[in-house]
Chimera marker file (.cmm) of the C-alpha trace (Angstrom):
<marker_set name="trace">
<marker id="1" x="11.651" y="32.857" z="1.173" r="1" g="1" b="0" radius="0.5"/>
<marker id="2" x="11.162" y="29.699" z="-1.262" r="1" g="1" b="0" radius="0.5"/>
<marker id="3" x="13.914" y="27.904" z="0.932" r="1" g="1" b="0" radius="0.5"/>
<marker id="4" x="11.853" y="28.476" z="4.050" r="1" g="1" b="0" radius="0.5"/>
<marker id="5" x="8.843" y="27.396" z="2.565" r="1" g="1" b="0" radius="0.5"/>
<marker id="6" x="10.467" y="24.195" z="1.142" r="1" g="1" b="0" radius="0.5"/>
<marker id="7" x="11.658" y="23.565" z="4.734" r="1" g="1" b="0" radius="0.5"/>
<marker id="8" x="8.538" y="24.168" z="6.783" r="1" g="1" b="0" radius="0.5"/>
<marker id="9" x="6.607" y="21.908" z="3.817" r="1" g="1" b="0" radius="0.5"/>
<marker id="10" x="8.934" y="19.403" z="4.538" r="1" g="1" b="0" radius="0.5"/>
<marker id="11" x="8.639" y="19.438" z="8.370" r="1" g="1" b="0" radius="0.5"/>
<marker id="12" x="4.949" y="19.470" z="8.081" r="1" g="1" b="0" radius="0.5"/>
<marker id="13" x="4.609" y="16.516" z="5.736" r="1" g="1" b="0" radius="0.5"/>
<marker id="14" x="6.927" y="14.851" z="8.351" r="1" g="1" b="0" radius="0.5"/>
<marker id="15" x="4.456" y="15.672" z="11.292" r="1" g="1" b="0" radius="0.5"/>
<marker id="16" x="1.715" y="14.225" z="9.007" r="1" g="1" b="0" radius="0.5"/>
<marker id="17" x="3.997" y="10.963" z="8.304" r="1" g="1" b="0" radius="0.5"/>
<marker id="18" x="4.287" y="10.618" z="11.567" r="1" g="1" b="0" radius="0.5"/>
<marker id="19" x="0.678" y="11.445" z="13.166" r="1" g="1" b="0" radius="0.5"/>
<marker id="20" x="-1.518" y="9.711" z="10.762" r="1" g="1" b="0" radius="0.5"/>
<marker id="21" x="-0.595" y="5.949" z="11.927" r="1" g="1" b="0" radius="0.5"/>
<marker id="22" x="-0.553" y="7.179" z="15.837" r="1" g="1" b="0" radius="0.5"/>
<marker id="23" x="-4.213" y="8.603" z="15.840" r="1" g="1" b="0" radius="0.5"/>
<marker id="24" x="-6.593" y="6.107" z="16.926" r="1" g="1" b="0" radius="0.5"/>
<marker id="25" x="-9.089" y="4.656" z="14.156" r="1" g="1" b="0" radius="0.5"/>
<marker id="26" x="-12.562" y="6.176" z="14.653" r="1" g="1" b="0" radius="0.5"/>
<marker id="27" x="-15.533" y="5.257" z="12.649" r="1" g="1" b="0" radius="0.5"/>
<marker id="28" x="-16.513" y="8.366" z="10.769" r="1" g="1" b="0" radius="0.5"/>
<marker id="29" x="-12.736" y="8.670" z="9.038" r="1" g="1" b="0" radius="0.5"/>
<marker id="30" x="-12.511" y="9.520" z="5.835" r="1" g="1" b="0" radius="0.5"/>
<marker id="31" x="-10.103" y="6.785" z="4.939" r="1" g="1" b="0" radius="0.5"/>
<marker id="32" x="-8.634" y="3.882" z="6.996" r="1" g="1" b="0" radius="0.5"/>
<marker id="33" x="-5.206" y="4.796" z="7.757" r="1" g="1" b="0" radius="0.5"/>
<marker id="34" x="-4.694" y="1.522" z="9.694" r="1" g="1" b="0" radius="0.5"/>
<marker id="35" x="-4.116" y="-0.440" z="6.101" r="1" g="1" b="0" radius="0.5"/>
<marker id="36" x="-0.995" y="-0.060" z="3.858" r="1" g="1" b="0" radius="0.5"/>
<marker id="37" x="-0.905" y="-1.455" z="0.712" r="1" g="1" b="0" radius="0.5"/>
<marker id="38" x="2.612" y="-2.463" z="1.291" r="1" g="1" b="0" radius="0.5"/>
<marker id="39" x="2.216" y="-4.173" z="5.170" r="1" g="1" b="0" radius="0.5"/>
<marker id="40" x="-1.540" y="-4.742" z="5.031" r="1" g="1" b="0" radius="0.5"/>
<marker id="41" x="-3.423" y="-4.275" z="8.451" r="1" g="1" b="0" radius="0.5"/>
<marker id="42" x="-0.045" y="-4.578" z="10.387" r="1" g="1" b="0" radius="0.5"/>
<marker id="43" x="-0.312" y="-1.718" z="12.701" r="1" g="1" b="0" radius="0.5"/>
<marker id="44" x="2.323" y="-3.099" z="14.910" r="1" g="1" b="0" radius="0.5"/>
<marker id="45" x="4.877" y="-2.807" z="12.452" r="1" g="1" b="0" radius="0.5"/>
<marker id="46" x="3.334" y="0.368" z="10.527" r="1" g="1" b="0" radius="0.5"/>
<marker id="47" x="3.262" y="2.702" z="13.779" r="1" g="1" b="0" radius="0.5"/>
<marker id="48" x="6.910" y="2.397" z="14.651" r="1" g="1" b="0" radius="0.5"/>
<marker id="49" x="7.959" y="2.491" z="10.915" r="1" g="1" b="0" radius="0.5"/>
<marker id="50" x="5.674" y="5.717" z="10.448" r="1" g="1" b="0" radius="0.5"/>
<marker id="51" x="7.639" y="7.343" z="13.464" r="1" g="1" b="0" radius="0.5"/>
<marker id="52" x="11.202" y="6.456" z="11.730" r="1" g="1" b="0" radius="0.5"/>
<marker id="53" x="10.006" y="8.073" z="8.426" r="1" g="1" b="0" radius="0.5"/>
<marker id="54" x="8.732" y="10.986" z="10.430" r="1" g="1" b="0" radius="0.5"/>
<marker id="55" x="12.068" y="11.604" z="11.987" r="1" g="1" b="0" radius="0.5"/>
<marker id="56" x="14.051" y="11.148" z="8.698" r="1" g="1" b="0" radius="0.5"/>
<marker id="57" x="12.110" y="13.556" z="7.105" r="1" g="1" b="0" radius="0.5"/>
<marker id="58" x="12.202" y="16.169" z="10.339" r="1" g="1" b="0" radius="0.5"/>
<marker id="59" x="15.840" y="15.753" z="9.844" r="1" g="1" b="0" radius="0.5"/>
<marker id="60" x="16.220" y="16.587" z="6.142" r="1" g="1" b="0" radius="0.5"/>
<marker id="61" x="13.885" y="19.645" z="6.926" r="1" g="1" b="0" radius="0.5"/>
<marker id="62" x="15.781" y="20.718" z="9.622" r="1" g="1" b="0" radius="0.5"/>
<marker id="63" x="19.121" y="19.999" z="7.864" r="1" g="1" b="0" radius="0.5"/>
<marker id="64" x="17.555" y="22.252" z="4.483" r="1" g="1" b="0" radius="0.5"/>
<marker id="65" x="16.459" y="25.368" z="7.018" r="1" g="1" b="0" radius="0.5"/>
<marker id="66" x="20.128" y="25.149" z="8.533" r="1" g="1" b="0" radius="0.5"/>
<marker id="67" x="21.666" y="25.324" z="4.812" r="1" g="1" b="0" radius="0.5"/>
<marker id="68" x="23.282" y="22.062" z="5.171" r="1" g="1" b="0" radius="0.5"/>
<marker id="69" x="23.893" y="20.577" z="1.732" r="1" g="1" b="0" radius="0.5"/>
<marker id="70" x="23.186" y="17.024" z="2.481" r="1" g="1" b="0" radius="0.5"/>
<marker id="71" x="19.749" y="17.618" z="3.118" r="1" g="1" b="0" radius="0.5"/>
<marker id="72" x="18.418" y="16.564" z="-0.570" r="1" g="1" b="0" radius="0.5"/>
<marker id="73" x="19.462" y="12.912" z="-0.477" r="1" g="1" b="0" radius="0.5"/>
<marker id="74" x="18.163" y="12.376" z="2.982" r="1" g="1" b="0" radius="0.5"/>
<marker id="75" x="14.968" y="13.953" z="2.063" r="1" g="1" b="0" radius="0.5"/>
<marker id="76" x="14.364" y="12.236" z="-1.143" r="1" g="1" b="0" radius="0.5"/>
<marker id="77" x="14.992" y="8.728" z="0.237" r="1" g="1" b="0" radius="0.5"/>
<marker id="78" x="12.515" y="9.424" z="3.327" r="1" g="1" b="0" radius="0.5"/>
<marker id="79" x="10.200" y="11.112" z="1.229" r="1" g="1" b="0" radius="0.5"/>
<marker id="80" x="10.295" y="8.232" z="-1.269" r="1" g="1" b="0" radius="0.5"/>
<marker id="81" x="10.303" y="5.600" z="1.505" r="1" g="1" b="0" radius="0.5"/>
<marker id="82" x="7.062" y="7.538" z="3.286" r="1" g="1" b="0" radius="0.5"/>
<marker id="83" x="5.291" y="7.649" z="-0.393" r="1" g="1" b="0" radius="0.5"/>
<marker id="84" x="5.814" y="4.132" z="-1.236" r="1" g="1" b="0" radius="0.5"/>
<marker id="85" x="4.790" y="3.172" z="2.469" r="1" g="1" b="0" radius="0.5"/>
<marker id="86" x="1.515" y="4.999" z="2.298" r="1" g="1" b="0" radius="0.5"/>
<link id1="1" id2="2" r="1" g="1" b="0" radius="0.2"/>
<link id1="2" id2="3" r="1" g="1" b="0" radius="0.2"/>
<link id1="3" id2="4" r="1" g="1" b="0" radius="0.2"/>
<link id1="4" id2="5" r="1" g="1" b="0" radius="0.2"/>
<link id1="5" id2="6" r="1" g="1" b="0" radius="0.2"/>
<link id1="6" id2="7" r="1" g="1" b="0" radius="0.2"/>
<link id1="7" id2="8" r="1" g="1" b="0" radius="0.2"/>
<link id1="8" id2="9" r="1" g="1" b="0" radius="0.2"/>
<link id1="9" id2="10" r="1" g="1" b="0" radius="0.2"/>
<link id1="10" id2="11" r="1" g="1" b="0" radius="0.2"/>
<link id1="11" id2="12" r="1" g="1" b="0" radius="0.2"/>
<link id1="12" id2="13" r="1" g="1" b="0" radius="0.2"/>
<link id1="13" id2="14" r="1" g="1" b="0" radius="0.2"/>
<link id1="14" id2="15" r="1" g="1" b="0" radius="0.2"/>
<link id1="15" id2="16" r="1" g="1" b="0" radius="0.2"/>
<link id1="16" id2="17" r="1" g="1" b="0" radius="0.2"/>
<link id1="17" id2="18" r="1" g="1" b="0" radius="0.2"/>
<link id1="18" id2="19" r="1" g="1" b="0" radius="0.2"/>
<link id1="19" id2="20" r="1" g="1" b="0" radius="0.2"/>
<link id1="20" id2="21" r="1" g="1" b="0" radius="0.2"/>
<link id1="21" id2="22" r="1" g="1" b="0" radius="0.2"/>
<link id1="22" id2="23" r="1" g="1" b="0" radius="0.2"/>
<link id1="23" id2="24" r="1" g="1" b="0" radius="0.2"/>
<link id1="24" id2="25" r="1" g="1" b="0" radius="0.2"/>
<link id1="25" id2="26" r="1" g="1" b="0" radius="0.2"/>
<link id1="26" id2="27" r="1" g="1" b="0" radius="0.2"/>
<link id1="27" id2="28" r="1" g="1" b="0" radius="0.2"/>
<link id1="28" id2="29" r="1" g="1" b="0" radius="0.2"/>
<link id1="29" id2="30" r="1" g="1" b="0" radius="0.2"/>
<link id1="30" id2="31" r="1" g="1" b="0" radius="0.2"/>
<link id1="31" id2="32" r="1" g="1" b="0" radius="0.2"/>
<link id1="32" id2="33" r="1" g="1" b="0" radius="0.2"/>
<link id1="33" id2="34" r="1" g="1" b="0" radius="0.2"/>
<link id1="34" id2="35" r="1" g="1" b="0" radius="0.2"/>
<link id1="35" id2="36" r="1" g="1" b="0" radius="0.2"/>
<link id1="36" id2="37" r="1" g="1" b="0" radius="0.2"/>
<link id1="37" id2="38" r="1" g="1" b="0" radius="0.2"/>
<link id1="38" id2="39" r="1" g="1" b="0" radius="0.2"/>
<link id1="39" id2="40" r="1" g="1" b="0" radius="0.2"/>
<link id1="40" id2="41" r="1" g="1" b="0" radius="0.2"/>
<link id1="41" id2="42" r="1" g="1" b="0" radius="0.2"/>
<link id1="42" id2="43" r="1" g="1" b="0" radius="0.2"/>
<link id1="43" id2="44" r="1" g="1" b="0" radius="0.2"/>
<link id1="44" id2="45" r="1" g="1" b="0" radius="0.2"/>
<link id1="45" id2="46" r="1" g="1" b="0" radius="0.2"/>
<link id1="46" id2="47" r="1" g="1" b="0" radius="0.2"/>
<link id1="47" id2="48" r="1" g="1" b="0" radius="0.2"/>
<link id1="48" id2="49" r="1" g="1" b="0" radius="0.2"/>
<link id1="49" id2="50" r="1" g="1" b="0" radius="0.2"/>
<link id1="50" id2="51" r="1" g="1" b="0" radius="0.2"/>
<link id1="51" id2="52" r="1" g="1" b="0" radius="0.2"/>
<link id1="52" id2="53" r="1" g="1" b="0" radius="0.2"/>
<link id1="53" id2="54" r="1" g="1" b="0" radius="0.2"/>
<link id1="54" id2="55" r="1" g="1" b="0" radius="0.2"/>
<link id1="55" id2="56" r="1" g="1" b="0" radius="0.2"/>
<link id1="56" id2="57" r="1" g="1" b="0" radius="0.2"/>
<link id1="57" id2="58" r="1" g="1" b="0" radius="0.2"/>
<link id1="58" id2="59" r="1" g="1" b="0" radius="0.2"/>
<link id1="59" id2="60" r="1" g="1" b="0" radius="0.2"/>
<link id1="60" id2="61" r="1" g="1" b="0" radius="0.2"/>
<link id1="61" id2="62" r="1" g="1" b="0" radius="0.2"/>
<link id1="62" id2="63" r="1" g="1" b="0" radius="0.2"/>
<link id1="63" id2="64" r="1" g="1" b="0" radius="0.2"/>
<link id1="64" id2="65" r="1" g="1" b="0" radius="0.2"/>
<link id1="65" id2="66" r="1" g="1" b="0" radius="0.2"/>
<link id1="66" id2="67" r="1" g="1" b="0" radius="0.2"/>
<link id1="67" id2="68" r="1" g="1" b="0" radius="0.2"/>
<link id1="68" id2="69" r="1" g="1" b="0" radius="0.2"/>
<link id1="69" id2="70" r="1" g="1" b="0" radius="0.2"/>
<link id1="70" id2="71" r="1" g="1" b="0" radius="0.2"/>
<link id1="71" id2="72" r="1" g="1" b="0" radius="0.2"/>
<link id1="72" id2="73" r="1" g="1" b="0" radius="0.2"/>
<link id1="73" id2="74" r="1" g="1" b="0" radius="0.2"/>
<link id1="74" id2="75" r="1" g="1" b="0" radius="0.2"/>
<link id1="75" id2="76" r="1" g="1" b="0" radius="0.2"/>
<link id1="76" id2="77" r="1" g="1" b="0" radius="0.2"/>
<link id1="77" id2="78" r="1" g="1" b="0" radius="0.2"/>
<link id1="78" id2="79" r="1" g="1" b="0" radius="0.2"/>
<link id1="79" id2="80" r="1" g="1" b="0" radius="0.2"/>
<link id1="80" id2="81" r="1" g="1" b="0" radius="0.2"/>
<link id1="81" id2="82" r="1" g="1" b="0" radius="0.2"/>
<link id1="82" id2="83" r="1" g="1" b="0" radius="0.2"/>
<link id1="83" id2="84" r="1" g="1" b="0" radius="0.2"/>
<link id1="84" id2="85" r="1" g="1" b="0" radius="0.2"/>
<link id1="85" id2="86" r="1" g="1" b="0" radius="0.2"/>
</marker_set>
């Protein structure tokens, strides 16, 4: 049960990581997702990078759900990069 919940959580994190930079910016948004402390206002770099991070996290989530032993280092690497990116 915990194994499945963690895998689903990683997949959800992958979806949020990818979508947050691809959704158009609106005036009433609670925060400005087009600004990264690392990349500044460079949405042209941030959007493709967020997709790469999302795919990496999704691969880790699917690997966890399919009981692959290598999911942890991949998940840790991409999760750390995603946290640093935001």
